[in-house]
Every structure is written in structure tokens, then in C-alpha cells.
Chimera marker file (.cmm) of the C-alpha trace (Angstrom):
<marker_set name="trace">
<marker id="1" x="9.408" y="7.488" z="6.321" r="1" g="1" b="0" radius="0.5"/>
<marker id="2" x="8.190" y="7.826" z="2.729" r="1" g="1" b="0" radius="0.5"/>
<marker id="3" x="5.276" y="5.696" z="1.164" r="1" g="1" b="0" radius="0.5"/>
<marker id="4" x="4.988" y="5.852" z="-2.373" r="1" g="1" b="0" radius="0.5"/>
<marker id="5" x="1.277" y="5.278" z="-4.140" r="1" g="1" b="0" radius="0.5"/>
<marker id="6" x="0.629" y="3.095" z="-7.229" r="1" g="1" b="0" radius="0.5"/>
<marker id="7" x="-1.962" y="0.817" z="-8.321" r="1" g="1" b="0" radius="0.5"/>
<marker id="8" x="-4.515" y="1.486" z="-10.897" r="1" g="1" b="0" radius="0.5"/>
<marker id="9" x="-7.192" y="3.637" z="-9.453" r="1" g="1" b="0" radius="0.5"/>
<marker id="10" x="-7.725" y="6.325" z="-7.107" r="1" g="1" b="0" radius="0.5"/>
<marker id="11" x="-4.140" y="7.001" z="-6.228" r="1" g="1" b="0" radius="0.5"/>
<marker id="12" x="-4.418" y="10.702" z="-5.317" r="1" g="1" b="0" radius="0.5"/>
<marker id="13" x="-7.505" y="9.616" z="-3.086" r="1" g="1" b="0" radius="0.5"/>
<marker id="14" x="-4.870" y="7.141" z="-0.949" r="1" g="1" b="0" radius="0.5"/>
<marker id="15" x="-2.215" y="10.001" z="-1.152" r="1" g="1" b="0" radius="0.5"/>
<marker id="16" x="-4.344" y="12.482" z="0.516" r="1" g="1" b="0" radius="0.5"/>
<marker id="17" x="-5.753" y="10.023" z="2.985" r="1" g="1" b="0" radius="0.5"/>
<marker id="18" x="-2.512" y="9.063" z="4.116" r="1" g="1" b="0" radius="0.5"/>
<marker id="19" x="-1.676" y="13.162" z="4.619" r="1" g="1" b="0" radius="0.5"/>
<marker id="20" x="-4.958" y="13.314" z="6.470" r="1" g="1" b="0" radius="0.5"/>
<marker id="21" x="-4.120" y="10.181" z="8.684" r="1" g="1" b="0" radius="0.5"/>
<marker id="22" x="-0.129" y="10.636" z="9.122" r="1" g="1" b="0" radius="0.5"/>
<marker id="23" x="0.323" y="14.436" z="8.765" r="1" g="1" b="0" radius="0.5"/>
<marker id="24" x="3.979" y="15.268" z="8.664" r="1" g="1" b="0" radius="0.5"/>
<marker id="25" x="5.030" y="12.063" z="10.049" r="1" g="1" b="0" radius="0.5"/>
<marker id="26" x="5.539" y="10.924" z="6.397" r="1" g="1" b="0" radius="0.5"/>
<marker id="27" x="6.454" y="12.086" z="2.868" r="1" g="1" b="0" radius="0.5"/>
<marker id="28" x="3.895" y="10.835" z="0.167" r="1" g="1" b="0" radius="0.5"/>
<marker id="29" x="4.383" y="10.437" z="-3.591" r="1" g="1" b="0" radius="0.5"/>
<marker id="30" x="2.312" y="9.571" z="-6.202" r="1" g="1" b="0" radius="0.5"/>
<marker id="31" x="3.886" y="7.158" z="-8.918" r="1" g="1" b="0" radius="0.5"/>
<marker id="32" x="3.236" y="4.557" z="-11.570" r="1" g="1" b="0" radius="0.5"/>
<marker id="33" x="3.597" y="1.173" z="-10.438" r="1" g="1" b="0" radius="0.5"/>
<marker id="34" x="7.122" y="0.436" z="-11.954" r="1" g="1" b="0" radius="0.5"/>
<marker id="35" x="8.424" y="3.869" z="-10.551" r="1" g="1" b="0" radius="0.5"/>
<marker id="36" x="6.905" y="3.035" z="-7.319" r="1" g="1" b="0" radius="0.5"/>
<marker id="37" x="8.115" y="-0.514" z="-6.861" r="1" g="1" b="0" radius="0.5"/>
<marker id="38" x="11.378" y="0.640" z="-7.998" r="1" g="1" b="0" radius="0.5"/>
<marker id="39" x="11.542" y="3.106" z="-5.384" r="1" g="1" b="0" radius="0.5"/>
<marker id="40" x="11.264" y="0.433" z="-2.919" r="1" g="1" b="0" radius="0.5"/>
<marker id="41" x="13.591" y="-1.887" z="-4.276" r="1" g="1" b="0" radius="0.5"/>
<marker id="42" x="16.364" y="1.136" z="-4.494" r="1" g="1" b="0" radius="0.5"/>
<marker id="43" x="15.347" y="2.450" z="-0.676" r="1" g="1" b="0" radius="0.5"/>
<marker id="44" x="14.223" y="5.361" z="-1.953" r="1" g="1" b="0" radius="0.5"/>
<marker id="45" x="10.866" y="4.724" z="-0.518" r="1" g="1" b="0" radius="0.5"/>
<marker id="46" x="9.752" y="2.531" z="2.400" r="1" g="1" b="0" radius="0.5"/>
<marker id="47" x="6.254" y="1.242" z="1.868" r="1" g="1" b="0" radius="0.5"/>
<marker id="48" x="3.992" y="0.873" z="-1.302" r="1" g="1" b="0" radius="0.5"/>
<marker id="49" x="0.170" y="1.351" z="-1.325" r="1" g="1" b="0" radius="0.5"/>
<marker id="50" x="-1.802" y="0.361" z="-4.091" r="1" g="1" b="0" radius="0.5"/>
<marker id="51" x="-5.707" y="-0.202" z="-5.216" r="1" g="1" b="0" radius="0.5"/>
<marker id="52" x="-7.509" y="-1.528" z="-8.022" r="1" g="1" b="0" radius="0.5"/>
<marker id="53" x="-10.791" y="-3.287" z="-8.786" r="1" g="1" b="0" radius="0.5"/>
<marker id="54" x="-9.533" y="-6.790" z="-7.442" r="1" g="1" b="0" radius="0.5"/>
<marker id="55" x="-7.109" y="-6.022" z="-4.776" r="1" g="1" b="0" radius="0.5"/>
<marker id="56" x="-4.162" y="-7.762" z="-6.024" r="1" g="1" b="0" radius="0.5"/>
<marker id="57" x="-3.438" y="-7.808" z="-9.862" r="1" g="1" b="0" radius="0.5"/>
<marker id="58" x="-3.382" y="-4.195" z="-10.899" r="1" g="1" b="0" radius="0.5"/>
<marker id="59" x="-2.669" y="-3.236" z="-7.521" r="1" g="1" b="0" radius="0.5"/>
<marker id="60" x="0.191" y="-5.535" z="-6.797" r="1" g="1" b="0" radius="0.5"/>
<marker id="61" x="1.346" y="-6.711" z="-10.175" r="1" g="1" b="0" radius="0.5"/>
<marker id="62" x="4.528" y="-4.645" z="-10.812" r="1" g="1" b="0" radius="0.5"/>
<marker id="63" x="5.359" y="-4.896" z="-7.143" r="1" g="1" b="0" radius="0.5"/>
<marker id="64" x="5.369" y="-8.592" z="-7.329" r="1" g="1" b="0" radius="0.5"/>
<marker id="65" x="7.516" y="-8.692" z="-10.318" r="1" g="1" b="0" radius="0.5"/>
<marker id="66" x="10.057" y="-6.205" z="-8.882" r="1" g="1" b="0" radius="0.5"/>
<marker id="67" x="9.716" y="-7.083" z="-5.307" r="1" g="1" b="0" radius="0.5"/>
<marker id="68" x="8.724" y="-10.636" z="-5.191" r="1" g="1" b="0" radius="0.5"/>
<marker id="69" x="5.622" y="-11.982" z="-3.559" r="1" g="1" b="0" radius="0.5"/>
<marker id="70" x="7.506" y="-12.264" z="-0.315" r="1" g="1" b="0" radius="0.5"/>
<marker id="71" x="7.285" y="-8.519" z="0.238" r="1" g="1" b="0" radius="0.5"/>
<marker id="72" x="3.557" y="-7.788" z="-0.994" r="1" g="1" b="0" radius="0.5"/>
<marker id="73" x="0.450" y="-8.580" z="0.475" r="1" g="1" b="0" radius="0.5"/>
<marker id="74" x="-2.971" y="-8.254" z="-0.690" r="1" g="1" b="0" radius="0.5"/>
<marker id="75" x="-5.024" y="-6.880" z="2.513" r="1" g="1" b="0" radius="0.5"/>
<marker id="76" x="-8.493" y="-6.159" z="0.957" r="1" g="1" b="0" radius="0.5"/>
<marker id="77" x="-10.496" y="-7.932" z="-1.888" r="1" g="1" b="0" radius="0.5"/>
<marker id="78" x="-14.150" y="-7.431" z="-3.412" r="1" g="1" b="0" radius="0.5"/>
<marker id="79" x="-16.278" y="-8.837" z="-0.615" r="1" g="1" b="0" radius="0.5"/>
<marker id="80" x="-13.506" y="-9.380" z="1.782" r="1" g="1" b="0" radius="0.5"/>
<marker id="81" x="-12.372" y="-5.865" z="3.471" r="1" g="1" b="0" radius="0.5"/>
<marker id="82" x="-9.314" y="-5.493" z="5.311" r="1" g="1" b="0" radius="0.5"/>
<marker id="83" x="-8.915" y="-7.054" z="8.679" r="1" g="1" b="0" radius="0.5"/>
<marker id="84" x="-6.731" y="-5.652" z="11.458" r="1" g="1" b="0" radius="0.5"/>
<marker id="85" x="-4.904" y="-8.870" z="12.524" r="1" g="1" b="0" radius="0.5"/>
<marker id="86" x="-4.263" y="-9.848" z="8.835" r="1" g="1" b="0" radius="0.5"/>
<marker id="87" x="-2.636" y="-6.457" z="8.396" r="1" g="1" b="0" radius="0.5"/>
<marker id="88" x="-0.559" y="-6.418" z="11.701" r="1" g="1" b="0" radius="0.5"/>
<marker id="89" x="0.655" y="-9.936" z="10.702" r="1" g="1" b="0" radius="0.5"/>
<marker id="90" x="1.654" y="-8.629" z="7.213" r="1" g="1" b="0" radius="0.5"/>
<marker id="91" x="3.457" y="-5.523" z="8.711" r="1" g="1" b="0" radius="0.5"/>
<marker id="92" x="5.201" y="-7.848" z="11.319" r="1" g="1" b="0" radius="0.5"/>
<marker id="93" x="6.585" y="-10.259" z="8.637" r="1" g="1" b="0" radius="0.5"/>
<marker id="94" x="8.180" y="-7.249" z="6.821" r="1" g="1" b="0" radius="0.5"/>
<marker id="95" x="5.757" y="-7.064" z="3.870" r="1" g="1" b="0" radius="0.5"/>
<marker id="96" x="6.011" y="-3.294" z="2.299" r="1" g="1" b="0" radius="0.5"/>
<marker id="97" x="3.766" y="-3.329" z="-0.660" r="1" g="1" b="0" radius="0.5"/>
<marker id="98" x="0.134" y="-3.413" z="0.002" r="1" g="1" b="0" radius="0.5"/>
<marker id="99" x="-2.598" y="-3.965" z="-2.498" r="1" g="1" b="0" radius="0.5"/>
<marker id="100" x="-6.374" y="-3.145" z="-1.798" r="1" g="1" b="0" radius="0.5"/>
<marker id="101" x="-9.680" y="-2.387" z="-3.198" r="1" g="1" b="0" radius="0.5"/>
<marker id="102" x="-10.553" y="1.145" z="-3.995" r="1" g="1" b="0" radius="0.5"/>
<marker id="103" x="-14.055" y="0.993" z="-1.800" r="1" g="1" b="0" radius="0.5"/>
<marker id="104" x="-11.503" y="-0.025" z="1.087" r="1" g="1" b="0" radius="0.5"/>
<marker id="105" x="-9.233" y="2.842" z="0.974" r="1" g="1" b="0" radius="0.5"/>
<marker id="106" x="-10.375" y="4.787" z="4.255" r="1" g="1" b="0" radius="0.5"/>
<marker id="107" x="-10.451" y="1.520" z="6.512" r="1" g="1" b="0" radius="0.5"/>
<marker id="108" x="-7.318" y="-0.022" z="4.854" r="1" g="1" b="0" radius="0.5"/>
<marker id="109" x="-5.039" y="3.283" z="4.961" r="1" g="1" b="0" radius="0.5"/>
<marker id="110" x="-6.173" y="3.852" z="8.407" r="1" g="1" b="0" radius="0.5"/>
<marker id="111" x="-4.982" y="0.022" z="9.675" r="1" g="1" b="0" radius="0.5"/>
<marker id="112" x="-1.753" y="0.285" z="7.510" r="1" g="1" b="0" radius="0.5"/>
<marker id="113" x="-0.807" y="3.465" z="8.976" r="1" g="1" b="0" radius="0.5"/>
<marker id="114" x="-1.947" y="2.402" z="12.538" r="1" g="1" b="0" radius="0.5"/>
<marker id="115" x="0.719" y="-0.636" z="12.227" r="1" g="1" b="0" radius="0.5"/>
<marker id="116" x="3.673" y="1.064" z="10.241" r="1" g="1" b="0" radius="0.5"/>
<marker id="117" x="3.508" y="3.954" z="12.663" r="1" g="1" b="0" radius="0.5"/>
<marker id="118" x="3.349" y="2.118" z="15.820" r="1" g="1" b="0" radius="0.5"/>
<link id1="1" id2="2" r="1" g="1" b="0" radius="0.2"/>
<link id1="2" id2="3" r="1" g="1" b="0" radius="0.2"/>
<link id1="3" id2="4" r="1" g="1" b="0" radius="0.2"/>
<link id1="4" id2="5" r="1" g="1" b="0" radius="0.2"/>
<link id1="5" id2="6" r="1" g="1" b="0" radius="0.2"/>
<link id1="6" id2="7" r="1" g="1" b="0" radius="0.2"/>
<link id1="7" id2="8" r="1" g="1" b="0" radius="0.2"/>
<link id1="8" id2="9" r="1" g="1" b="0" radius="0.2"/>
<link id1="9" id2="10" r="1" g="1" b="0" radius="0.2"/>
<link id1="10" id2="11" r="1" g="1" b="0" radius="0.2"/>
<link id1="11" id2="12" r="1" g="1" b="0" radius="0.2"/>
<link id1="12" id2="13" r="1" g="1" b="0" radius="0.2"/>
<link id1="13" id2="14" r="1" g="1" b="0" radius="0.2"/>
<link id1="14" id2="15" r="1" g="1" b="0" radius="0.2"/>
<link id1="15" id2="16" r="1" g="1" b="0" radius="0.2"/>
<link id1="16" id2="17" r="1" g="1" b="0" radius="0.2"/>
<link id1="17" id2="18" r="1" g="1" b="0" radius="0.2"/>
<link id1="18" id2="19" r="1" g="1" b="0" radius="0.2"/>
<link id1="19" id2="20" r="1" g="1" b="0" radius="0.2"/>
<link id1="20" id2="21" r="1" g="1" b="0" radius="0.2"/>
<link id1="21" id2="22" r="1" g="1" b="0" radius="0.2"/>
<link id1="22" id2="23" r="1" g="1" b="0" radius="0.2"/>
<link id1="23" id2="24" r="1" g="1" b="0" radius="0.2"/>
<link id1="24" id2="25" r="1" g="1" b="0" radius="0.2"/>
<link id1="25" id2="26" r="1" g="1" b="0" radius="0.2"/>
<link id1="26" id2="27" r="1" g="1" b="0" radius="0.2"/>
<link id1="27" id2="28" r="1" g="1" b="0" radius="0.2"/>
<link id1="28" id2="29" r="1" g="1" b="0" radius="0.2"/>
<link id1="29" id2="30" r="1" g="1" b="0" radius="0.2"/>
<link id1="30" id2="31" r="1" g="1" b="0" radius="0.2"/>
<link id1="31" id2="32" r="1" g="1" b="0" radius="0.2"/>
<link id1="32" id2="33" r="1" g="1" b="0" radius="0.2"/>
<link id1="33" id2="34" r="1" g="1" b="0" radius="0.2"/>
<link id1="34" id2="35" r="1" g="1" b="0" radius="0.2"/>
<link id1="35" id2="36" r="1" g="1" b="0" radius="0.2"/>
<link id1="36" id2="37" r="1" g="1" b="0" radius="0.2"/>
<link id1="37" id2="38" r="1" g="1" b="0" radius="0.2"/>
<link id1="38" id2="39" r="1" g="1" b="0" radius="0.2"/>
<link id1="39" id2="40" r="1" g="1" b="0" radius="0.2"/>
<link id1="40" id2="41" r="1" g="1" b="0" radius="0.2"/>
<link id1="41" id2="42" r="1" g="1" b="0" radius="0.2"/>
<link id1="42" id2="43" r="1" g="1" b="0" radius="0.2"/>
<link id1="43" id2="44" r="1" g="1" b="0" radius="0.2"/>
<link id1="44" id2="45" r="1" g="1" b="0" radius="0.2"/>
<link id1="45" id2="46" r="1" g="1" b="0" radius="0.2"/>
<link id1="46" id2="47" r="1" g="1" b="0" radius="0.2"/>
<link id1="47" id2="48" r="1" g="1" b="0" radius="0.2"/>
<link id1="48" id2="49" r="1" g="1" b="0" radius="0.2"/>
<link id1="49" id2="50" r="1" g="1" b="0" radius="0.2"/>
<link id1="50" id2="51" r="1" g="1" b="0" radius="0.2"/>
<link id1="51" id2="52" r="1" g="1" b="0" radius="0.2"/>
<link id1="52" id2="53" r="1" g="1" b="0" radius="0.2"/>
<link id1="53" id2="54" r="1" g="1" b="0" radius="0.2"/>
<link id1="54" id2="55" r="1" g="1" b="0" radius="0.2"/>
<link id1="55" id2="56" r="1" g="1" b="0" radius="0.2"/>
<link id1="56" id2="57" r="1" g="1" b="0" radius="0.2"/>
<link id1="57" id2="58" r="1" g="1" b="0" radius="0.2"/>
<link id1="58" id2="59" r="1" g="1" b="0" radius="0.2"/>
<link id1="59" id2="60" r="1" g="1" b="0" radius="0.2"/>
<link id1="60" id2="61" r="1" g="1" b="0" radius="0.2"/>
<link id1="61" id2="62" r="1" g="1" b="0" radius="0.2"/>
<link id1="62" id2="63" r="1" g="1" b="0" radius="0.2"/>
<link id1="63" id2="64" r="1" g="1" b="0" radius="0.2"/>
<link id1="64" id2="65" r="1" g="1" b="0" radius="0.2"/>
<link id1="65" id2="66" r="1" g="1" b="0" radius="0.2"/>
<link id1="66" id2="67" r="1" g="1" b="0" radius="0.2"/>
<link id1="67" id2="68" r="1" g="1" b="0" radius="0.2"/>
<link id1="68" id2="69" r="1" g="1" b="0" radius="0.2"/>
<link id1="69" id2="70" r="1" g="1" b="0" radius="0.2"/>
<link id1="70" id2="71" r="1" g="1" b="0" radius="0.2"/>
<link id1="71" id2="72" r="1" g="1" b="0" radius="0.2"/>
<link id1="72" id2="73" r="1" g="1" b="0" radius="0.2"/>
<link id1="73" id2="74" r="1" g="1" b="0" radius="0.2"/>
<link id1="74" id2="75" r="1" g="1" b="0" radius="0.2"/>
<link id1="75" id2="76" r="1" g="1" b="0" radius="0.2"/>
<link id1="76" id2="77" r="1" g="1" b="0" radius="0.2"/>
<link id1="77" id2="78" r="1" g="1" b="0" radius="0.2"/>
<link id1="78" id2="79" r="1" g="1" b="0" radius="0.2"/>
<link id1="79" id2="80" r="1" g="1" b="0" radius="0.2"/>
<link id1="80" id2="81" r="1" g="1" b="0" radius="0.2"/>
<link id1="81" id2="82" r="1" g="1" b="0" radius="0.2"/>
<link id1="82" id2="83" r="1" g="1" b="0" radius="0.2"/>
<link id1="83" id2="84" r="1" g="1" b="0" radius="0.2"/>
<link id1="84" id2="85" r="1" g="1" b="0" radius="0.2"/>
<link id1="85" id2="86" r="1" g="1" b="0" radius="0.2"/>
<link id1="86" id2="87" r="1" g="1" b="0" radius="0.2"/>
<link id1="87" id2="88" r="1" g="1" b="0" radius="0.2"/>
<link id1="88" id2="89" r="1" g="1" b="0" radius="0.2"/>
<link id1="89" id2="90" r="1" g="1" b="0" radius="0.2"/>
<link id1="90" id2="91" r="1" g="1" b="0" radius="0.2"/>
<link id1="91" id2="92" r="1" g="1" b="0" radius="0.2"/>
<link id1="92" id2="93" r="1" g="1" b="0" radius="0.2"/>
<link id1="93" id2="94" r="1" g="1" b="0" radius="0.2"/>
<link id1="94" id2="95" r="1" g="1" b="0" radius="0.2"/>
<link id1="95" id2="96" r="1" g="1" b="0" radius="0.2"/>
<link id1="96" id2="97" r="1" g="1" b="0" radius="0.2"/>
<link id1="97" id2="98" r="1" g="1" b="0" radius="0.2"/>
<link id1="98" id2="99" r="1" g="1" b="0" radius="0.2"/>
<link id1="99" id2="100" r="1" g="1" b="0" radius="0.2"/>
<link id1="100" id2="101" r="1" g="1" b="0" radius="0.2"/>
<link id1="101" id2="102" r="1" g="1" b="0" radius="0.2"/>
<link id1="102" id2="103" r="1" g="1" b="0" radius="0.2"/>
<link id1="103" id2="104" r="1" g="1" b="0" radius="0.2"/>
<link id1="104" id2="105" r="1" g="1" b="0" radius="0.2"/>
<link id1="105" id2="106" r="1" g="1" b="0" radius="0.2"/>
<link id1="106" id2="107" r="1" g="1" b="0" radius="0.2"/>
<link id1="107" id2="108" r="1" g="1" b="0" radius="0.2"/>
<link id1="108" id2="109" r="1" g="1" b="0" radius="0.2"/>
<link id1="109" id2="110" r="1" g="1" b="0" radius="0.2"/>
<link id1="110" id2="111" r="1" g="1" b="0" radius="0.2"/>
<link id1="111" id2="112" r="1" g="1" b="0" radius="0.2"/>
<link id1="112" id2="113" r="1" g="1" b="0" radius="0.2"/>
<link id1="113" id2="114" r="1" g="1" b="0" radius="0.2"/>
<link id1="114" id2="115" r="1" g="1" b="0" radius="0.2"/>
<link id1="115" id2="116" r="1" g="1" b="0" radius="0.2"/>
<link id1="116" id2="117" r="1" g="1" b="0" radius="0.2"/>
<link id1="117" id2="118" r="1" g="1" b="0" radius="0.2"/>
</marker_set>
């Protein structure tokens, strides 16, 4: 499985957290937003994780444009941290691109990987 990391902020921190949690179970690559969303659309990657200051705009803007909103989910926003049940619901619904705020990286990446790898 391959996860690409895009978004506006803390891309390497997100990639490092993915590697810390998933180890050899996943391949991780940091890309710009267009490359990352295109990798998902072309089948060269399975999931997109991105962060910005709002959890939606800069994290998912290009992913929404390339993949459509049907494949994208904002899973945390300022003042609204990630919720386990919401993340499970989005993964189960077939979402493949996830946006969140940088201050929620640890919890969000942990919850996303728990649901993706289970």
C-alpha cells in the first residue's frame, strides 16, 4: 500500500508519523498536491494525507479538484479534533484523500492508519 502526503504544511512530519506507526506495511512519499492527487487518480498510490491550517482548503483543494469531493474528507478542523467514528465512517465509505489540521497530526494519522490497515 502506498500513501502520498501533500497539503500545505508539515508534510515531512506527517510522513514520519506514518512510517513510525505503519513501518514496512506502507510505502510513503511526500509530493506536491497536484502530484499526490494525480498519483491517487492514476492508481499509483492508495491514500492521500494532507494538512493545512483549516483542514480543508490547502490540505484538500487539489485533491477535490482532481478526485472530486466524493473521494475526499476533512477529518479535523480548528477547534474540532479528529473523531474515531467519523474517520471510520469516511474510510468505510471509500474516501481516499484526507485533510486535517497540523495540530492534530498525531491523533489523526493514528486513527486513519488504524482504520486503513485493519
